[in-house]
C-alpha positions as CSV (number, residue, x, y, z in Angstrom):
1,F,-42.9,42.8,24.9
2,I,-40.9,41.0,22.2
3,V,-42.7,39.8,19.1
4,K,-41.0,36.5,18.1
5,P,-40.8,35.4,14.4
6,F,-42.3,31.9,15.0
7,Y,-45.6,33.5,16.2
8,I,-46.2,35.7,13.2
9,L,-45.0,32.9,10.9
10,N,-47.6,30.6,12.4
11,M,-50.2,33.3,11.8
12,I,-49.0,33.6,8.2
13,K,-49.3,29.8,7.6
14,E,-52.9,29.9,8.9
15,A,-53.6,32.8,6.6
16,N,-54.6,34.8,9.7
17,I,-54.3,38.2,8.2
18,Y,-55.7,40.2,11.1
19,E,-53.2,39.0,13.7
20,S,-50.2,39.0,11.2
21,I,-50.7,42.6,10.2
22,R,-51.5,43.7,13.7
23,L,-48.2,42.3,14.9
24,L,-46.1,43.5,12.0
25,N,-47.5,47.0,12.3
26,Y,-46.9,46.9,16.0
27,V,-43.2,46.1,15.4
28,K,-42.8,48.7,12.7
29,E,-44.7,51.6,14.4
30,N,-43.4,51.1,17.9
31,N,-39.8,50.1,17.1
32,R,-40.2,47.2,19.5
33,E,-37.4,44.7,19.9
34,C,-37.8,41.9,17.4
35,H,-35.6,39.2,15.8
36,K,-34.8,39.4,12.1
37,V,-37.3,42.1,10.9
38,A,-36.5,41.0,7.4
39,D,-38.1,37.7,8.1
40,F,-41.3,39.5,9.1
41,E,-41.2,41.5,5.9
42,R,-40.6,38.4,3.8
43,S,-43.4,36.6,5.4
44,Y,-45.6,39.6,5.0
45,R,-45.0,39.6,1.3
46,E,-45.7,35.8,1.2
47,L,-48.9,36.0,3.2
48,D,-50.6,34.0,0.5
49,D,-49.3,32.8,-2.8
50,K,-52.6,33.6,-4.4
51,F,-52.2,37.3,-3.6
52,D,-49.3,39.5,-4.7
53,A,-49.4,41.0,-1.3
54,V,-51.7,42.8,1.1
55,D,-52.1,46.0,-1.0
56,G,-53.3,48.3,1.8
57,I,-54.3,48.4,5.4
58,F,-56.7,51.0,6.8
59,V,-57.3,51.3,10.5
60,H,-59.8,52.9,12.9
61,D,-59.7,53.0,16.7
62,K,-62.9,51.0,17.0
63,L,-65.1,48.7,15.0
64,I,-65.6,49.7,11.3
65,K,-69.3,49.8,10.5
66,T,-69.4,50.3,6.7
67,V,-67.0,50.6,3.8
68,N,-67.8,52.2,0.4
69,L,-65.9,53.0,-2.8
70,S,-66.2,56.0,-4.9
71,L,-67.7,55.3,-8.4
72,D,-64.4,56.0,-10.1
73,G,-62.7,53.4,-7.7
74,K,-60.1,55.9,-6.5
75,Y,-61.2,56.4,-2.9
76,I,-62.6,54.5,0.1
77,I,-64.8,55.9,2.8
78,T,-65.0,54.0,6.1
79,A,-67.5,54.7,9.0
80,S,-66.6,53.6,12.5
81,A,-67.7,53.3,16.1
82,D,-64.8,55.6,17.0
83,K,-67.1,58.6,16.0
84,T,-65.3,59.2,12.7
85,A,-65.5,58.6,9.0
86,K,-62.2,58.4,7.1
87,L,-61.5,59.1,3.5
88,W,-58.6,57.1,2.0
89,S,-56.8,57.1,-1.3
90,L,-56.5,53.8,-3.1
91,D,-53.6,55.1,-5.2
92,N,-51.2,55.7,-2.3
93,K,-53.1,54.0,0.5
94,Q,-53.0,57.3,2.5
95,L,-55.5,58.8,4.9
96,L,-56.9,62.0,3.3
97,L,-59.6,63.3,5.6
98,T,-61.1,62.5,9.0
99,L,-64.7,63.5,9.4
100,N,-65.9,63.8,13.0
101,H,-69.3,63.2,14.7
102,D,-70.4,63.3,18.4
103,D,-71.3,59.6,18.4
104,V,-70.9,56.4,16.4
105,V,-70.8,56.9,12.6
106,A,-73.1,54.2,11.3
107,S,-72.6,54.8,7.6
108,A,-70.7,56.9,5.0
109,N,-71.3,57.1,1.3
110,F,-70.1,59.0,-1.8
111,S,-72.2,61.1,-4.2
112,S,-72.0,59.6,-7.7
113,D,-69.7,62.4,-8.9
114,G,-67.4,61.9,-5.9
115,K,-67.6,65.5,-4.8
116,Y,-69.5,64.9,-1.6
117,I,-69.7,62.4,1.3
118,V,-72.8,61.9,3.4
119,T,-72.4,60.4,6.9
120,A,-75.0,59.0,9.3
121,S,-74.5,59.1,13.0
122,W,-76.0,58.1,16.3
123,D,-75.7,61.7,17.3
124,S,-79.1,62.2,15.4
125,T,-77.6,63.9,12.4
126,A,-76.5,63.1,8.9
127,R,-73.8,65.4,7.6
128,I,-72.7,66.3,4.1
129,W,-69.0,66.9,3.5
130,S,-66.8,68.2,0.7
131,T,-64.3,65.5,-0.4
132,K,-62.0,68.3,-1.5
133,N,-61.4,69.9,1.9
134,G,-63.5,68.0,4.5
135,I,-65.7,70.9,5.3
136,C,-69.2,70.1,6.5
137,I,-71.5,72.0,4.2
138,D,-74.9,70.9,5.6
139,T,-76.4,69.0,8.5
140,L,-79.6,67.0,8.4
141,F,-81.5,66.3,11.6
142,H,-83.6,63.5,13.1
143,S,-84.8,63.1,16.6
144,S,-82.9,59.9,17.3
145,A,-79.9,58.0,15.9
146,V,-79.4,58.0,12.2
147,Q,-78.5,54.6,10.9
148,S,-77.9,55.2,7.2
149,A,-77.7,58.0,4.6
150,N,-77.4,57.5,0.9
151,F,-77.3,59.6,-2.2
152,S,-79.4,58.8,-5.3
153,H,-77.4,57.8,-8.3
154,N,-78.6,60.8,-10.2
155,G,-77.3,63.1,-7.5
156,K,-80.6,64.8,-6.9
157,Y,-81.6,63.3,-3.6
158,I,-80.5,62.0,-0.2
159,I,-82.4,59.4,1.9
160,T,-81.8,59.0,5.6
161,A,-83.0,56.3,8.0
162,S,-83.4,56.8,11.7
163,D,-84.3,55.1,15.0
164,D,-87.0,57.8,15.3
165,K,-89.1,55.5,13.1
166,T,-88.8,57.7,10.0
167,A,-86.9,57.8,6.8
168,K,-86.5,61.3,5.2
169,L,-86.1,62.2,1.6
170,W,-84.1,65.3,1.0
171,S,-83.5,67.3,-2.2
172,F,-79.8,67.9,-2.9
173,D,-78.4,70.7,-5.0
174,D,-74.6,71.1,-4.6
175,G,-74.8,71.0,-0.8
176,N,-78.2,72.7,-0.3
177,C,-80.7,70.3,1.2
178,R,-84.4,70.5,1.9
179,C,-86.7,67.8,3.4
180,L,-89.2,66.8,0.7
181,H,-91.0,64.0,2.6
182,T,-91.0,62.0,5.8
183,F,-91.8,58.2,5.5
184,N,-93.3,57.1,8.8
185,H,-92.9,53.6,10.1
186,S,-94.1,51.7,13.1
187,D,-90.6,50.7,14.3
188,L,-87.0,51.8,14.0
189,V,-85.8,52.3,10.4
190,K,-82.4,50.6,10.0
191,D,-81.7,51.4,6.3
192,A,-83.0,53.4,3.4
193,Y,-81.5,53.6,-0.1
194,F,-82.4,54.1,-3.8
195,S,-82.6,51.5,-6.6
196,H,-79.9,51.9,-9.2
197,N,-81.9,54.1,-11.6
198,C,-83.6,55.9,-8.7
199,K,-87.1,54.8,-9.6
200,F,-87.6,53.2,-6.2
201,I,-86.8,54.0,-2.6
202,I,-86.3,51.0,-0.3
203,T,-86.8,51.4,3.5
204,E,-86.0,48.6,5.9
205,S,-87.7,48.8,9.3
206,L,-87.5,46.1,12.0
207,G,-89.6,43.3,10.7
208,R,-90.9,45.1,7.6
209,S,-89.5,46.4,4.3
210,S,-91.2,48.8,2.0
211,I,-90.7,50.1,-1.6
212,W,-91.7,53.7,-2.5
213,L,-91.9,55.4,-5.9
214,T,-89.5,58.3,-6.0
215,D,-91.5,60.4,-8.4
216,S,-94.9,60.0,-6.8
217,I,-94.2,60.3,-3.0
218,G,-97.1,59.4,-0.7
219,N,-97.9,57.8,2.6
220,I,-98.8,54.5,1.2
221,P,-95.8,52.3,-0.1
222,Y,-95.7,50.9,-3.6
223,F,-94.9,47.5,-2.0
224,S,-94.5,46.3,1.6
225,Y,-93.5,42.9,3.0
226,D,-93.1,41.5,6.5
227,N,-89.3,40.9,6.4
228,Y,-86.2,43.0,6.8
229,F,-84.8,42.2,3.4
230,I,-85.3,43.5,-0.2
231,K,-82.8,43.4,-3.1
232,F,-83.3,44.8,-6.6
233,S,-81.7,43.7,-9.8
234,L,-79.5,46.3,-11.5
235,D,-82.0,46.8,-14.3
236,E,-84.8,47.2,-11.7
237,K,-87.0,44.6,-13.4
238,H,-87.0,42.2,-10.4
239,F,-86.5,42.2,-6.7
240,I,-86.3,39.5,-4.1
241,T,-87.6,39.2,-0.5
242,K,-87.3,36.6,2.2
243,T,-90.2,34.9,3.9
244,N,-90.8,35.4,7.6
245,K,-88.9,32.3,8.7
246,G,-86.0,33.2,6.3
247,Q,-86.2,29.8,4.6
248,Q,-87.4,30.9,1.2
249,L,-86.7,33.6,-1.3
250,L,-89.5,35.2,-3.3
251,L,-88.8,36.6,-6.8
252,W,-91.0,39.5,-7.8
253,S,-91.7,41.5,-11.0
254,A,-91.0,45.2,-10.1
255,D,-93.4,46.6,-12.6
256,D,-96.6,44.8,-11.5
257,R,-95.6,43.4,-8.1
258,V,-96.4,39.8,-9.0
259,C,-94.5,37.0,-7.4
260,L,-92.8,35.0,-10.1
261,D,-91.1,32.3,-8.2
262,T,-90.5,30.7,-4.8
263,I,-86.9,29.6,-4.2
264,E,-86.0,27.1,-1.4
265,I,-82.6,25.8,-0.3
266,G,-82.5,22.0,-0.1
267,Y,-84.9,19.6,1.5
268,K,-84.1,20.9,5.0
269,H,-85.5,24.4,4.2
270,S,-82.3,25.9,5.4
271,F,-82.1,29.5,6.7
272,I,-81.1,32.1,4.1
273,Y,-78.8,34.9,5.4
274,D,-78.3,36.9,2.2
275,A,-78.9,36.9,-1.5
276,D,-78.0,39.2,-4.4
277,F,-78.4,39.4,-8.2
278,S,-75.6,39.2,-10.8
279,N,-75.2,42.4,-12.7
280,D,-76.8,40.9,-15.8
281,G,-79.8,39.9,-13.8
282,K,-79.6,36.2,-14.8
283,Y,-78.6,34.7,-11.5
284,I,-79.1,35.0,-7.8
285,I,-76.3,34.0,-5.4
286,I,-77.7,32.8,-2.1
287,A,-75.9,32.6,1.3
288,S,-77.4,29.9,3.4
289,E,-76.8,27.4,6.2
290,E,-76.0,24.8,3.5
291,G,-73.4,27.1,1.9
292,P,-73.5,29.1,-1.3
293,K,-76.3,28.3,-3.9
294,L,-76.7,29.7,-7.4
295,W,-80.2,30.2,-8.8
296,S,-80.8,30.5,-12.6
297,I,-83.8,32.8,-13.0
298,S,-84.6,31.8,-16.6
299,Y,-84.0,28.0,-16.1
300,R,-85.4,27.9,-12.6
301,K,-82.6,25.7,-11.5
302,M,-80.4,25.6,-8.4
303,Y,-76.6,25.0,-8.7
304,S,-74.4,24.0,-5.8
305,F,-70.7,24.6,-5.2
306,D,-68.1,22.3,-3.6
307,E,-68.7,23.9,-0.2
308,D,-71.5,23.3,2.3
309,D,-70.2,25.4,5.2
310,K,-72.6,28.1,6.5
311,I,-72.0,31.5,4.9
312,Y,-73.5,34.9,5.9
313,S,-73.1,37.0,2.8
314,A,-72.4,36.6,-0.9
315,S,-71.9,38.9,-3.9
316,F,-70.6,38.8,-7.5
317,D,-67.8,40.7,-9.0
318,S,-68.8,43.2,-11.7
319,Q,-68.3,40.6,-14.5
320,G,-70.2,37.8,-12.7
321,D,-67.2,35.4,-13.0
322,Y,-66.4,35.2,-9.3
323,I,-68.3,35.3,-6.0
324,I,-67.1,36.4,-2.7
325,T,-68.6,34.8,0.4
326,R,-68.2,35.6,4.1
327,T,-68.0,32.8,6.6
328,V,-67.6,32.7,10.4
329,E,-63.8,32.4,10.0
330,G,-63.1,34.7,7.0
331,I,-63.8,34.9,3.3
332,D,-64.0,32.4,0.4
333,I,-63.7,33.1,-3.4
334,L,-65.8,31.0,-5.7
335,Y,-65.3,30.5,-9.4
336,V,-68.7,30.5,-11.0
337,K,-67.9,28.6,-14.2
338,K,-66.5,25.6,-12.4
339,R,-68.7,26.1,-9.3
340,K,-65.8,25.6,-6.9
341,K,-63.9,27.4,-4.2
342,I,-60.5,28.7,-5.4
343,L,-59.4,30.7,-2.4
344,S,-59.9,31.0,1.4
345,F,-58.6,33.7,3.7
346,G,-58.9,33.6,7.5
347,Y,-59.4,36.3,10.1
348,D,-58.7,35.8,13.8
349,K,-61.5,38.1,14.9
350,G,-63.9,37.0,12.1
351,C,-64.9,39.0,9.1
352,T,-67.8,41.5,9.1
353,F,-67.6,42.7,5.5
354,A,-66.2,41.3,2.3
355,S,-66.6,42.6,-1.3
356,F,-64.8,43.0,-4.6
357,D,-63.9,46.5,-5.6
358,N,-65.3,48.1,-8.8
359,S,-62.6,46.6,-11.0
360,G,-62.7,43.1,-9.5
361,E,-58.9,43.4,-9.0
362,H,-59.0,43.9,-5.2
363,I,-60.9,42.4,-2.3
364,L,-62.1,44.6,0.6
365,A,-62.4,42.8,3.9
366,V,-63.2,44.1,7.4
367,S,-62.3,42.5,10.6
368,D,-63.0,44.5,13.8
369,N,-61.3,47.9,13.3
370,L,-59.1,46.9,10.3
371,L,-59.9,47.1,6.6
372,S,-57.5,45.1,4.4
373,L,-57.2,45.7,0.7
374,L,-56.1,42.5,-1.1
375,L,-54.9,42.1,-4.6
376,F,-56.9,39.4,-6.3
377,K,-54.9,37.5,-9.0
378,H,-57.9,36.0,-10.7
379,S,-56.1,35.2,-14.0
380,E,-53.9,32.8,-12.1
381,L,-56.7,31.0,-10.3
382,S,-59.1,30.3,-13.1
């Protein structure tokens, strides 16, 4: 098998990062016969003028399920269908630890101090690992596949979600865990996590989402809604839900559970795939069939961008200056001030995850079993 330059160069021109990197790595790692390796390396560096280069490539044997950054931005943890979670260094782009389960690893997350990792697996366990040496220091059990496991931001708790129709709250004290409460649901629980200041626990079951008060645990939720979607603002003053048909967003006051606004996308009542708050809580970015839409909470006004293609997810960078969106073909970067697209990047196998890192200087993008770390030169694009 000979990899010919024109093929990878075509991939480069199309900004097809997945296929370009796959072929380049194949050539390098297998010492396969190729023509003018220097041409590959040059093209690799010139993958897109708007990036310095692909800054790092992280690979699993099978589909990557989740990606998360440590709070200090120094490490990445990936969870994969290959039954592993992998800890990577962002400084030298090296694999540091491989954490093994007996089935698909559905999620992996850091504690806020970065000392621990919690993984959730379809082997019916969540496991807690030391980031220092990769030793499993505790195992949390469910009776069916565990779909997610998350630390609270204050480091005191872990919440797990399972196909056994429960979410479980665990105390966490430097690796010692005890189950404090079991939240029962009528269907599979696909996700469970804490709001930023740990006042609320959010559980997402098939067809229904619920909010629970962390400090007054009971069997009746603080709030419940018939849709698999809840997002909180960073200050925990507001949260949003989707209506049953997914064509409207509802904005709620978190303190008194009063609906403050109903948000629609265009006259067609287009389907809403995702939505999220800016960090300052002033705006909501909406991913819809009609493209990205920006809602001003205080002015109750909808802003459009120069794109109307369907997008599946959208989120802000930490400063609220840029938005990253995920399309069927790849990712787009939007400049909020001018409400226009400034960058697109394609993936041959589609893109399943896209996000800025904590600093906003890198983009994390997942396609199949490959996570690419891209240097974002925002100063040259604005």
